[in-house]
MOPAC internal coordinates of N, CA, C and O (Angstrom, degrees):
PM7 1SCF
backbone

  N    0.0000 0     0.00 0     0.00 0    0    0    0
  C    1.5080 1     0.00 0     0.00 0    1    0    0
  C    1.5751 1   106.52 1     0.00 0    2    1    0
  O    1.2310 1   121.86 1   -48.38 1    3    2    1
  N    1.3278 1   114.04 1   131.62 1    3    2    1
  C    1.4418 1   122.68 1   176.97 1    5    3    2
  C    1.4984 1   108.96 1   -94.52 1    6    5    3
  O    1.2310 1   121.27 1   -51.25 1    7    6    5
  N    1.3824 1   115.18 1   128.75 1    7    6    5
  C    1.4214 1   116.64 1  -178.17 1    9    7    6
  C    1.5002 1   110.74 1  -101.60 1   10    9    7
  O    1.2310 1   122.65 1   -29.95 1   11   10    9
  N    1.3025 1   112.53 1   150.05 1   11   10    9
  C    1.4813 1   120.99 1  -179.76 1   13   11   10
  C    1.5302 1   110.80 1   -95.02 1   14   13   11
  O    1.2310 1   120.63 1   -30.34 1   15   14   13
  N    1.3079 1   116.40 1   149.66 1   15   14   13
  C    1.4709 1   118.82 1  -177.71 1   17   15   14
  C    1.5173 1   114.94 1   -78.07 1   18   17   15
  O    1.2310 1   119.32 1   162.76 1   19   18   17
  N    1.3087 1   118.89 1   -17.24 1   19   18   17
  C    1.4482 1   122.94 1  -173.12 1   21   19   18
  C    1.5112 1   116.82 1   -86.41 1   22   21   19
  O    1.2310 1   121.05 1  -179.23 1   23   22   21
  N    1.3775 1   115.59 1     0.77 1   23   22   21
  C    1.4385 1   123.69 1   178.52 1   25   23   22
  C    1.5067 1   110.50 1  -141.73 1   26   25   23
  O    1.2310 1   120.67 1   -35.18 1   27   26   25
  N    1.3519 1   116.32 1   144.82 1   27   26   25
  C    1.4491 1   123.59 1   179.46 1   29   27   26
  C    1.5493 1   107.68 1   -59.15 1   30   29   27
  O    1.2310 1   121.31 1   -41.62 1   31   30   29
  N    1.3345 1   115.11 1   138.38 1   31   30   29
  C    1.4576 1   121.50 1   179.54 1   33   31   30
  C    1.4826 1   112.84 1   -57.11 1   34   33   31
  O    1.2310 1   119.53 1   138.64 1   35   34   33
  N    1.3141 1   118.51 1   -41.36 1   35   34   33
  C    1.4604 1   118.98 1  -177.74 1   37   35   34
  C    1.5081 1   111.03 1   -63.76 1   38   37   35
  O    1.2310 1   120.71 1   143.81 1   39   38   37
  N    1.3796 1   116.24 1   -36.19 1   39   38   37
  C    1.4802 1   118.10 1   175.78 1   41   39   38
  C    1.5287 1   112.45 1   -68.38 1   42   41   39
  O    1.2310 1   119.94 1   146.32 1   43   42   41
  N    1.3203 1   117.72 1   -33.68 1   43   42   41
  C    1.4602 1   118.30 1   175.43 1   45   43   42
  C    1.4758 1   112.01 1   -69.62 1   46   45   43
  O    1.2310 1   119.32 1   148.72 1   47   46   45
  N    1.2926 1   118.90 1   -31.28 1   47   46   45
  C    1.4667 1   123.24 1   174.82 1   49   47   46
  C    1.5293 1   108.02 1   -68.31 1   50   49   47
  O    1.2310 1   119.18 1   136.96 1   51   50   49
  N    1.3183 1   119.18 1   -43.04 1   51   50   49
  C    1.4077 1   123.32 1   175.22 1   53   51   50
  C    1.5056 1   111.94 1   -57.27 1   54   53   51
  O    1.2310 1   120.35 1   134.33 1   55   54   53
  N    1.3142 1   116.94 1   -45.67 1   55   54   53
  C    1.4501 1   124.60 1   179.86 1   57   55   54
  C    1.5270 1   108.57 1   -62.31 1   58   57   55
  O    1.2310 1   118.83 1   139.17 1   59   58   57
  N    1.3306 1   119.83 1   -40.83 1   59   58   57
  C    1.4572 1   124.79 1   179.00 1   61   59   58
  C    1.5377 1   107.70 1   -61.69 1   62   61   59
  O    1.2310 1   120.03 1   131.44 1   63   62   61
  N    1.3698 1   117.54 1   -48.56 1   63   62   61
  C    1.4530 1   118.97 1  -177.42 1   65   63   62
  C    1.5280 1   110.04 1   -65.90 1   66   65   63
  O    1.2310 1   119.39 1   139.41 1   67   66   65
  N    1.3552 1   118.76 1   -40.59 1   67   66   65
  C    1.4307 1   121.23 1   177.42 1   69   67   66
  C    1.5056 1   111.04 1   -61.71 1   70   69   67
  O    1.2310 1   119.34 1   144.22 1   71   70   69
  N    1.3068 1   118.87 1   -35.78 1   71   70   69
  C    1.4867 1   122.83 1   173.51 1   73   71   70
  C    1.4924 1   111.03 1   -63.51 1   74   73   71
  O    1.2310 1   119.48 1   141.43 1   75   74   73
  N    1.2863 1   118.60 1   -38.57 1   75   74   73
  C    1.4917 1   120.51 1   177.55 1   77   75   74
  C    1.4793 1   109.38 1   -69.25 1   78   77   75
  O    1.2310 1   118.70 1   148.61 1   79   78   77
  N    1.3280 1   120.09 1   -31.39 1   79   78   77
  C    1.4534 1   117.96 1   176.88 1   81   79   78
  C    1.4882 1   110.96 1   -75.62 1   82   81   79
  O    1.2310 1   118.39 1   141.12 1   83   82   81
  N    1.3202 1   120.67 1   -38.88 1   83   82   81
  C    1.4497 1   123.17 1   172.86 1   85   83   82
  C    1.4960 1   114.17 1   -57.57 1   86   85   83
  O    1.2310 1   121.19 1   139.83 1   87   86   85
  N    1.3359 1   115.32 1   -40.17 1   87   86   85
  C    1.4618 1   119.87 1   177.12 1   89   87   86
  C    1.4956 1   114.52 1   -80.44 1   90   89   87
  O    1.2310 1   121.89 1  -177.63 1   91   90   89
  N    1.3500 1   113.99 1     2.37 1   91   90   89
  C    1.4922 1   121.21 1   179.20 1   93   91   90
  C    1.4902 1   115.45 1    61.97 1   94   93   91
  O    1.2310 1   121.06 1  -154.23 1   95   94   93
  N    1.3706 1   115.58 1    25.77 1   95   94   93
  C    1.4744 1   120.82 1   167.53 1   97   95   94
  C    1.5350 1   107.60 1   -64.62 1   98   97   95
  O    1.2310 1   121.70 1   146.90 1   99   98   97
  N    1.3734 1   114.36 1   -33.10 1   99   98   97
  C    1.4213 1   122.26 1   176.33 1  101   99   98
  C    1.5634 1   105.21 1  -124.67 1  102  101   99
  O    1.2310 1   121.59 1   -61.40 1  103  102  101
  N    1.3495 1   114.56 1   118.60 1  103  102  101
  C    1.4522 1   117.70 1   179.25 1  105  103  102
  C    1.4982 1   113.86 1   -95.51 1  106  105  103
  O    1.2310 1   120.63 1   -20.10 1  107  106  105
  N    1.2862 1   116.40 1   159.90 1  107  106  105
  C    1.5026 1   120.47 1  -177.40 1  109  107  106
  C    1.5578 1   108.80 1   -55.66 1  110  109  107
  O    1.2310 1   121.10 1   -47.20 1  111  110  109
  N    1.3019 1   115.51 1   132.80 1  111  110  109
  C    1.4357 1   121.90 1   179.50 1  113  111  110
  C    1.5006 1   113.15 1    89.36 1  114  113  111
  O    1.2310 1   119.89 1   168.24 1  115  114  113
  N    1.3497 1   117.82 1   -11.76 1  115  114  113
  C    1.4241 1   122.69 1  -176.48 1  117  115  114
  C    1.5394 1   111.90 1   -85.01 1  118  117  115
  O    1.2310 1   120.34 1   -32.25 1  119  118  117
  N    1.3526 1   116.95 1   147.75 1  119  118  117
  C    1.3787 1   122.17 1   174.87 1  121  119  118
  C    1.5342 1   113.08 1   -71.21 1  122  121  119
  O    1.2310 1   119.22 1   -44.21 1  123  122  121
  N    1.3401 1   119.09 1   135.79 1  123  122  121
  C    1.4215 1   119.83 1   175.86 1  125  123  122
  C    1.4978 1   111.52 1  -103.11 1  126  125  123
  O    1.2310 1   119.40 1    -5.56 1  127  126  125
  N    1.3412 1   118.76 1   174.44 1  127  126  125
  C    1.3961 1   121.48 1   178.61 1  129  127  126
  C    1.5471 1   113.65 1   -55.63 1  130  129  127
  O    1.2310 1   120.96 1   -32.04 1  131  130  129
  N    1.3500 1   115.77 1   147.96 1  131  130  129
  C    1.4290 1   116.38 1   176.95 1  133  131  130
  C    1.5177 1   110.69 1   -71.05 1  134  133  131
  O    1.2310 1   120.12 1   -12.58 1  135  134  133
  N    1.3328 1   117.37 1   167.42 1  135  134  133
  C    1.4044 1   122.46 1  -179.43 1  137  135  134
  C    1.5507 1   106.35 1   -59.85 1  138  137  135
  O    1.2310 1   119.21 1   133.25 1  139  138  137
  N    1.2456 1   119.11 1   -46.75 1  139  138  137
  C    1.4741 1   124.20 1  -177.32 1  141  139  138
  C    1.5573 1   109.47 1   -62.36 1  142  141  139
  O    1.2310 1   121.29 1   135.83 1  143  142  141
  N    1.3380 1   115.13 1   -44.17 1  143  142  141
  C    1.5113 1   116.55 1   176.98 1  145  143  142
  C    1.5013 1   111.68 1   -62.66 1  146  145  143
  O    1.2310 1   120.51 1   134.97 1  147  146  145
  N    1.2919 1   116.64 1   -45.03 1  147  146  145
  C    1.5153 1   120.58 1   176.38 1  149  147  146
  C    1.4696 1   112.63 1   -57.13 1  150  149  147
  O    1.2310 1   120.06 1   134.64 1  151  150  149
  N    1.3498 1   117.49 1   -45.36 1  151  150  149
  C    1.4325 1   121.98 1  -178.30 1  153  151  150
  C    1.5421 1   110.43 1   -62.99 1  154  153  151
  O    1.2310 1   120.34 1   136.79 1  155  154  153
  N    1.3328 1   116.96 1   -43.21 1  155  154  153
  C    1.4684 1   121.14 1  -179.38 1  157  155  154
  C    1.5541 1   107.99 1   -68.18 1  158  157  155
  O    1.2310 1   119.39 1   137.08 1  159  158  157
  N    1.2936 1   118.77 1   -42.92 1  159  158  157
  C    1.4577 1   121.46 1  -178.00 1  161  159  158
  C    1.5846 1   111.29 1   -63.13 1  162  161  159
  O    1.2310 1   120.77 1   141.38 1  163  162  161
  N    1.3069 1   116.13 1   -38.62 1  163  162  161
  C    1.4705 1   121.14 1  -177.94 1  165  163  162
  C    1.5135 1   115.15 1   -95.73 1  166  165  163
  O    1.2310 1   121.74 1   176.25 1  167  166  165
  N    1.3428 1   114.28 1    -3.75 1  167  166  165
  C    1.4969 1   121.72 1   178.94 1  169  167  166
  C    1.4769 1   112.98 1    58.16 1  170  169  167
  O    1.2310 1   122.50 1  -132.52 1  171  170  169
  N    1.3366 1   112.81 1    47.48 1  171  170  169
  C    1.4387 1   118.01 1   176.63 1  173  171  170
  C    1.5517 1   109.66 1  -127.42 1  174  173  171
  O    1.2310 1   120.07 1    -8.41 1  175  174  173
  N    1.3181 1   117.47 1   171.59 1  175  174  173
  C    1.4828 1   122.38 1   179.26 1  177  175  174
  C    1.5118 1   110.02 1   -66.91 1  178  177  175
  O    1.2310 1   119.75 1   -35.77 1  179  178  177
  N    1.3091 1   118.08 1   144.23 1  179  178  177
  C    1.4399 1   124.50 1  -178.70 1  181  179  178
  C    1.5624 1   106.25 1   -59.03 1  182  181  179
  O    1.2310 1   119.03 1   137.79 1  183  182  181
  N    1.3193 1   119.45 1   -42.21 1  183  182  181
  C    1.4132 1   122.77 1  -178.36 1  185  183  182
  C    1.5023 1   113.70 1   -58.54 1  186  185  183
  O    1.2310 1   120.32 1   145.46 1  187  186  185
  N    1.3626 1   116.99 1   -34.54 1  187  186  185
  C    1.4433 1   122.57 1   176.12 1  189  187  186
  C    1.5050 1   112.29 1   -66.45 1  190  189  187
  O    1.2310 1   119.56 1   136.46 1  191  190  189
  N    1.3406 1   118.44 1   -43.54 1  191  190  189
  C    1.4032 1   121.12 1   175.51 1  193  191  190
  C    1.5796 1   112.24 1   -67.60 1  194  193  191
  O    1.2310 1   121.82 1   142.79 1  195  194  193
  N    1.3657 1   114.12 1   -37.21 1  195  194  193
  C    1.5011 1   115.46 1   174.60 1  197  195  194
  C    1.4644 1   113.31 1   -59.30 1  198  197  195
  O    1.2310 1   120.25 1   144.31 1  199  198  197
  N    1.3234 1   117.12 1   -35.69 1  199  198  197
  C    1.4573 1   122.80 1   179.48 1  201  199  198
  C    1.5648 1   110.03 1   -67.90 1  202  201  199
  O    1.2310 1   120.19 1   140.61 1  203  202  201
  N    1.3364 1   117.24 1   -39.39 1  203  202  201
  C    1.4415 1   121.39 1   176.23 1  205  203  202
  C    1.5271 1   112.67 1   -64.78 1  206  205  203
  O    1.2310 1   121.41 1   138.35 1  207  206  205
  N    1.3581 1   114.90 1   -41.65 1  207  206  205
  C    1.4121 1   120.38 1   178.77 1  209  207  206
  C    1.5849 1   111.55 1   -67.49 1  210  209  207
  O    1.2310 1   120.83 1   140.10 1  211  210  209
  N    1.2685 1   116.02 1   -39.90 1  211  210  209
  C    1.4383 1   122.30 1   174.14 1  213  211  210
  C    1.5285 1   109.67 1   -56.64 1  214  213  211
  O    1.2310 1   119.94 1   131.30 1  215  214  213
  N    1.3241 1   117.71 1   -48.70 1  215  214  213
  C    1.4628 1   123.72 1  -175.17 1  217  215  214
  C    1.5331 1   107.45 1   -65.00 1  218  217  215
  O    1.2310 1   120.53 1   138.16 1  219  218  217
  N    1.3330 1   116.60 1   -41.84 1  219  218  217
  C    1.5195 1   120.31 1   178.12 1  221  219  218
  C    1.5009 1   110.71 1   -63.69 1  222  221  219
  O    1.2310 1   120.15 1   144.51 1  223  222  221
  N    1.3732 1   117.31 1   -35.49 1  223  222  221
  C    1.4433 1   118.01 1   176.81 1  225  223  222
  C    1.5047 1   112.10 1   -67.51 1  226  225  223
  O    1.2310 1   119.84 1   141.86 1  227  226  225
  N    1.3657 1   117.92 1   -38.14 1  227  226  225
  C    1.4488 1   122.21 1   177.57 1  229  227  226
  C    1.4654 1   110.86 1   -63.13 1  230  229  227
  O    1.2310 1   119.35 1   146.78 1  231  230  229
  N    1.3595 1   118.85 1   -33.22 1  231  230  229
  C    1.4768 1   124.19 1   178.80 1  233  231  230
  C    1.5672 1   111.96 1   -81.47 1  234  233  231
  O    1.2310 1   121.81 1   177.54 1  235  234  233
  N    1.3456 1   114.13 1    -2.46 1  235  234  233
  C    1.4625 1   120.58 1  -178.66 1  237  235  234
  C    1.5570 1   112.88 1    62.79 1  238  237  235
  O    1.2310 1   120.11 1  -148.09 1  239  238  237
  N    1.3231 1   117.40 1    31.91 1  239  238  237
  C    1.4185 1   124.80 1   176.80 1  241  239  238
  C    1.5279 1   109.12 1   -88.07 1  242  241  239
  O    1.2310 1   120.90 1   138.84 1  243  242  241
  N    1.3104 1   115.88 1   -41.16 1  243  242  241
  C    1.4606 1   123.93 1   174.81 1  245  243  242
  C    1.5407 1   111.18 1  -125.31 1  246  245  243
  O    1.2310 1   120.86 1   -16.09 1  247  246  245
  N    1.2931 1   115.96 1   163.91 1  247  246  245
  C    1.4378 1   123.94 1   174.35 1  249  247  246
  C    1.4740 1   110.24 1  -142.56 1  250  249  247
  O    1.2310 1   120.01 1   -20.14 1  251  250  249
  N    1.3353 1   117.58 1   159.86 1  251  250  249
  C    1.4515 1   121.18 1   176.18 1  253  251  250
  C    1.5209 1   115.18 1  -109.20 1  254  253  251
  O    1.2310 1   121.89 1   -34.29 1  255  254  253
  N    1.2976 1   113.99 1   145.71 1  255  254  253
  C    1.4719 1   120.19 1   172.26 1  257  255  254
  C    1.5102 1   103.09 1  -115.34 1  258  257  255
  O    1.2310 1   122.40 1   -62.76 1  259  258  257
  N    1.2995 1   113.01 1   117.24 1  259  258  257
  C    1.5210 1   119.75 1  -175.44 1  261  259  258
  C    1.5142 1   109.68 1   -50.95 1  262  261  259
  O    1.2310 1   122.20 1   -55.40 1  263  262  261
  N    1.3221 1   113.40 1   124.60 1  263  262  261
  C    1.4791 1   118.85 1   177.16 1  265  263  262
  C    1.5540 1   114.65 1    83.44 1  266  265  263
  O    1.2310 1   120.36 1   168.82 1  267  266  265
  N    1.2862 1   116.92 1   -11.18 1  267  266  265
  C    1.4695 1   120.26 1  -178.93 1  269  267  266
  C    1.5402 1   114.91 1  -110.00 1  270  269  267
  O    1.2310 1   121.17 1   150.78 1  271  270  269
  N    1.2825 1   115.37 1   -29.22 1  271  270  269
  C    1.4902 1   121.17 1   179.85 1  273  271  270
  C    1.5225 1   113.70 1   121.02 1  274  273  271
  O    1.2310 1   122.87 1    24.04 1  275  274  273
  N    1.2866 1   112.10 1  -155.96 1  275  274  273
  C    1.4744 1   124.11 1  -174.21 1  277  275  274
  C    1.5160 1   107.72 1  -106.13 1  278  277  275
  O    1.2310 1   121.18 1   -38.91 1  279  278  277
  N    1.3171 1   115.34 1   141.09 1  279  278  277
  C    1.4907 1   122.47 1  -177.75 1  281  279  278
  C    1.5384 1   107.64 1  -135.53 1  282  281  279
  O    1.2310 1   121.98 1   -29.15 1  283  282  281
  N    1.3090 1   113.81 1   150.85 1  283  282  281
  C    1.4709 1   120.69 1   176.53 1  285  283  282
  C    1.5388 1   110.44 1   -74.33 1  286  285  283
  O    1.2310 1   121.11 1   -50.83 1  287  286  285
  N    1.2954 1   115.49 1   129.17 1  287  286  285
  C    1.4883 1   119.51 1  -178.31 1  289  287  286
  C    1.5170 1   110.53 1   -73.44 1  290  289  287
  O    1.2310 1   122.64 1   -26.24 1  291  290  289
  N    1.3910 1   112.54 1   153.76 1  291  290  289
  C    1.4644 1   117.57 1   173.79 1  293  291  290
  C    1.5580 1   106.94 1   -65.99 1  294  293  291
  O    1.2310 1   121.27 1   -41.62 1  295  294  293
  N    1.3135 1   115.17 1   138.38 1  295  294  293
  C    1.4655 1   119.54 1  -177.98 1  297  295  294
  C    1.4917 1   116.14 1    78.25 1  298  297  295
  O    1.2310 1   121.19 1  -171.78 1  299  298  297
  N    1.3795 1   115.32 1     8.22 1  299  298  297
  C    1.4651 1   118.00 1  -179.76 1  301  299  298
  C    1.5150 1   113.16 1   -61.42 1  302  301  299
  O    1.2310 1   120.28 1   134.74 1  303  302  301
  N    1.2813 1   117.08 1   -45.26 1  303  302  301
  C    1.4382 1   121.67 1  -178.95 1  305  303  302
  C    1.5532 1   111.56 1   -57.92 1  306  305  303
  O    1.2310 1   120.90 1   138.44 1  307  306  305
  N    1.2755 1   115.88 1   -41.56 1  307  306  305
  C    1.4603 1   120.48 1   177.22 1  309  307  306
  C    1.5052 1   111.89 1   -65.22 1  310  309  307
  O    1.2310 1   121.43 1   139.09 1  311  310  309
  N    1.3505 1   114.87 1   -40.91 1  311  310  309
  C    1.4924 1   120.63 1   179.07 1  313  311  310
  C    1.5575 1   109.01 1   -63.66 1  314  313  311
  O    1.2310 1   121.21 1   134.12 1  315  314  313
  N    1.2864 1   115.30 1   -45.88 1  315  314  313
  C    1.4526 1   118.97 1  -178.63 1  317  315  314
  C    1.4734 1   111.95 1   -63.81 1  318  317  315
  O    1.2310 1   120.09 1   135.16 1  319  318  317
  N    1.3418 1   117.44 1   -44.84 1  319  318  317
  C    1.4978 1   121.35 1   179.75 1  321  319  318
  C    1.5339 1   109.15 1   -61.60 1  322  321  319
  O    1.2310 1   119.04 1   139.27 1  323  322  321
  N    1.2891 1   119.44 1   -40.73 1  323  322  321
  C    1.4285 1   121.63 1  -178.55 1  325  323  322
  C    1.5042 1   107.70 1   -63.52 1  326  325  323
  O    1.2310 1   119.13 1   131.73 1  327  326  325
  N    1.2925 1   119.26 1   -48.27 1  327  326  325
  C    1.4700 1   124.92 1  -176.96 1  329  327  326
  C    1.5561 1   109.94 1   -64.18 1  330  329  327
  O    1.2310 1   118.77 1   134.57 1  331  330  329
  N    1.3299 1   119.95 1   -45.43 1  331  330  329
  C    1.4243 1   125.50 1  -177.69 1  333  331  330
  C    1.5001 1   108.52 1   -65.65 1  334  333  331
  O    1.2310 1   118.78 1   138.22 1  335  334  333
  N    1.3161 1   119.94 1   -41.78 1  335  334  333
  C    1.4732 1   122.38 1  -176.69 1  337  335  334
  C    1.5247 1   106.72 1   -64.84 1  338  337  335
  O    1.2310 1   119.98 1   131.63 1  339  338  337
  N    1.3302 1   117.64 1   -48.37 1  339  338  337
  C    1.4560 1   119.79 1   177.90 1  341  339  338
  C    1.4740 1   113.82 1   -59.89 1  342  341  339
  O    1.2310 1   119.71 1   138.97 1  343  342  341
  N    1.2846 1   118.16 1   -41.03 1  343  342  341
  C    1.4646 1   121.88 1   175.52 1  345  343  342
  C    1.5652 1   111.52 1   -60.84 1  346  345  343
  O    1.2310 1   122.27 1   137.98 1  347  346  345
  N    1.3242 1   113.25 1   -42.02 1  347  346  345
  C    1.4688 1   116.54 1   179.10 1  349  347  346
  C    1.5135 1   113.28 1   -65.43 1  350  349  347
  O    1.2310 1   120.88 1   132.97 1  351  350  349
  N    1.3386 1   115.93 1   -47.03 1  351  350  349
  C    1.4566 1   120.57 1  -178.65 1  353  351  350
  C    1.5239 1   112.35 1   -68.86 1  354  353  351
  O    1.2310 1   118.91 1   145.97 1  355  354  353
  N    1.3757 1   119.69 1   -34.03 1  355  354  353
  C    1.4360 1   121.15 1  -177.66 1  357  355  354
  C    1.5589 1   114.35 1   -88.07 1  358  357  355
  O    1.2310 1   119.79 1   152.54 1  359  358  357
  N    1.2982 1   118.00 1   -27.46 1  359  358  357
  C    1.4589 1   120.12 1  -171.36 1  361  359  358
  C    1.5335 1   111.35 1  -117.73 1  362  361  359
  O    1.2310 1   119.78 1   129.85 1  363  362  361
  N    1.2926 1   118.02 1   -50.15 1  363  362  361
  C    1.4725 1   121.70 1  -174.26 1  365  363  362
  C    1.5040 1   112.46 1   -73.40 1  366  365  363
  O    1.2310 1   122.62 1   126.12 1  367  366  365
  N    1.3473 1   112.59 1   -53.88 1  367  366  365
  C    1.4932 1   121.26 1  -175.61 1  369  367  366
  C    1.5302 1   113.37 1   -55.02 1  370  369  367
  O    1.2310 1   119.87 1   137.25 1  371  370  369
  N    1.3860 1   117.86 1   -42.75 1  371  370  369
  C    1.4899 1   116.60 1  -179.21 1  373  371  370
  C    1.5154 1   111.72 1   -62.99 1  374  373  371
  O    1.2310 1   120.15 1   144.53 1  375  374  373
  N    1.3947 1   117.33 1   -35.47 1  375  374  373
  C    1.4213 1   121.43 1   177.69 1  377  375  374
  C    1.5164 1   110.30 1   -63.37 1  378  377  375
  O    1.2310 1   121.35 1   134.42 1  379  378  377
  N    1.2791 1   115.03 1   -45.58 1  379  378  377
  C    1.4984 1   120.96 1  -174.29 1  381  379  378
  C    1.5914 1   104.28 1   -67.66 1  382  381  379
  O    1.2310 1   118.98 1   135.09 1  383  382  381
  N    1.3093 1   119.54 1   -44.91 1  383  382  381
  C    1.4563 1   121.89 1   179.53 1  385  383  382
  C    1.5406 1   111.82 1   -56.92 1  386  385  383
  O    1.2310 1   121.91 1   139.37 1  387  386  385
  N    1.2880 1   113.95 1   -40.63 1  387  386  385
  C    1.5117 1   121.25 1  -178.97 1  389  387  386
  C    1.5283 1   108.33 1   -65.27 1  390  389  387
  O    1.2310 1   119.65 1   136.73 1  391  390  389
  N    1.3054 1   118.27 1   -43.27 1  391  390  389
  C    1.4760 1   121.40 1   179.46 1  393  391  390
  C    1.5500 1   108.03 1   -67.48 1  394  393  391
  O    1.2310 1   119.18 1   136.29 1  395  394  393
  N    1.3380 1   119.17 1   -43.71 1  395  394  393
  C    1.4330 1   121.78 1  -179.64 1  397  395  394
  C    1.5511 1   110.83 1   -55.90 1  398  397  395
  O    1.2310 1   121.93 1   134.65 1  399  398  397
  N    1.3590 1   113.92 1   -45.35 1  399  398  397
  C    1.4954 1   119.44 1  -178.65 1  401  399  398
  C    1.5204 1   109.21 1   -69.00 1  402  401  399
  O    1.2310 1   119.17 1   139.33 1  403  402  401
  N    1.3173 1   119.19 1   -40.67 1  403  402  401
  C    1.4737 1   122.37 1  -179.40 1  405  403  402
  C    1.5383 1   110.23 1   -63.73 1  406  405  403
  O    1.2310 1   119.82 1   141.09 1  407  406  405
  N    1.3303 1   117.95 1   -38.91 1  407  406  405
  C    1.4862 1   120.28 1  -178.23 1  409  407  406
  C    1.5143 1   112.79 1   -89.19 1  410  409  407
  O    1.2310 1   119.78 1   179.72 1  411  410  409
  N    1.3247 1   118.02 1    -0.28 1  411  410  409
  C    1.4205 1   120.41 1   177.21 1  413  411  410
  C    1.4954 1   114.73 1    64.51 1  414  413  411
  O    1.2310 1   120.71 1  -143.79 1  415  414  413
  N    1.3149 1   116.25 1    36.21 1  415  414  413
  C    1.4797 1   122.68 1  -179.01 1  417  415  414
  C    1.5344 1   107.48 1   -87.58 1  418  417  415
  O    1.2310 1   120.23 1   -48.44 1  419  418  417
  N    1.3349 1   117.17 1   131.56 1  419  418  417
  C    1.5089 1   121.24 1  -177.05 1  421  419  418
  C    1.5176 1   109.52 1   -80.23 1  422  421  419
  O    1.2310 1   122.28 1   -21.86 1  423  422  421
  N    1.3368 1   113.24 1   158.14 1  423  422  421
  C    1.4639 1   122.22 1   179.01 1  425  423  422
  C    1.4945 1   108.82 1   -60.41 1  426  425  423
  O    1.2310 1   118.66 1   138.42 1  427  426  425
  N    1.3335 1   120.16 1   -41.58 1  427  426  425
  C    1.4847 1   123.42 1  -176.34 1  429  427  426
  C    1.5865 1   107.10 1   -62.67 1  430  429  427
  O    1.2310 1   119.95 1   139.03 1  431  430  429
  N    1.3110 1   117.71 1   -40.97 1  431  430  429
  C    1.4575 1   121.54 1  -179.16 1  433  431  430
  C    1.4962 1   108.96 1   -64.04 1  434  433  431
  O    1.2310 1   119.93 1   135.55 1  435  434  433
  N    1.3213 1   117.75 1   -44.45 1  435  434  433
  C    1.5000 1   120.41 1  -179.78 1  437  435  434
  C    1.4994 1   108.70 1   -66.43 1  438  437  435
  O    1.2310 1   118.02 1   137.85 1  439  438  437
  N    1.3245 1   121.38 1   -42.15 1  439  438  437
  C    1.3941 1   126.24 1   178.42 1  441  439  438
  C    1.4904 1   112.93 1   -54.87 1  442  441  439
  O    1.2310 1   122.12 1   131.11 1  443  442  441
  N    1.3073 1   113.55 1   -48.89 1  443  442  441
  C    1.5360 1   121.00 1  -179.29 1  445  443  442
  C    1.5001 1   108.19 1   -63.68 1  446  445  443
  O    1.2310 1   119.72 1   134.55 1  447  446  445
  N    1.2811 1   118.13 1   -45.45 1  447  446  445
  C    1.5100 1   121.21 1  -175.87 1  449  447  446
  C    1.5626 1   106.08 1   -63.57 1  450  449  447
  O    1.2310 1   120.85 1   135.28 1  451  450  449
  N    1.2818 1   115.98 1   -44.72 1  451  450  449
  C    1.5137 1   119.28 1  -179.87 1  453  451  450
  C    1.5404 1   111.81 1   -59.03 1  454  453  451
  O    1.2310 1   121.49 1   140.29 1  455  454  453
  N    1.2992 1   114.75 1   -39.71 1  455  454  453
  C    1.4544 1   118.48 1   177.63 1  457  455  454
  C    1.5259 1   111.90 1   -60.18 1  458  457  455
  O    1.2310 1   121.15 1   135.19 1  459  458  457
  N    1.3572 1   115.40 1   -44.81 1  459  458  457
  C    1.4772 1   118.19 1  -178.80 1  461  459  458
  C    1.5605 1   110.16 1   -71.05 1  462  461  459
  O    1.2310 1   120.02 1   147.69 1  463  462  461
  N    1.2615 1   117.56 1   -32.31 1  463  462  461
  C    1.4947 1   120.80 1   179.98 1  465  463  462
  C    1.5214 1   113.11 1   -73.95 1  466  465  463
  O    1.2310 1   120.09 1   152.41 1  467  466  465
  N    1.3104 1   117.43 1   -27.59 1  467  466  465
  C    1.4844 1   119.43 1  -174.10 1  469  467  466
  C    1.5425 1   112.79 1  -101.09 1  470  469  467
  O    1.2310 1   119.92 1  -178.36 1  471  470  469
  N    1.2991 1   117.77 1     1.64 1  471  470  469
  C    1.4340 1   118.90 1  -176.85 1  473  471  470
  C    1.5284 1   110.32 1   -82.00 1  474  473  471
  O    1.2310 1   120.10 1   180.00 1  475  474  473

């Protein structure tokens, strides 16, 4: 995984794990990789992964069973979708709209391109 400089690494790891949940690599109620396994797979410090897992627990995306590990919470996919949609609409879309306006791209052109990209 390549990390970006504009966002904390632990949040990027959390995003990565949320993506795996959305893609159903990890299903609700299923055990996920341990903190140590995650750190080894992503080649980061265990403390960084622990911080990501703690953040995901606070968001109620995952939970821990003492001695057994971390598991995907019921409703996690819905929680993630809600958060990611809000993030897109509040942060990403305004930047895109600004660029569209600046470049003078028409709504029809954007619509056609979106159709080809989402098929």
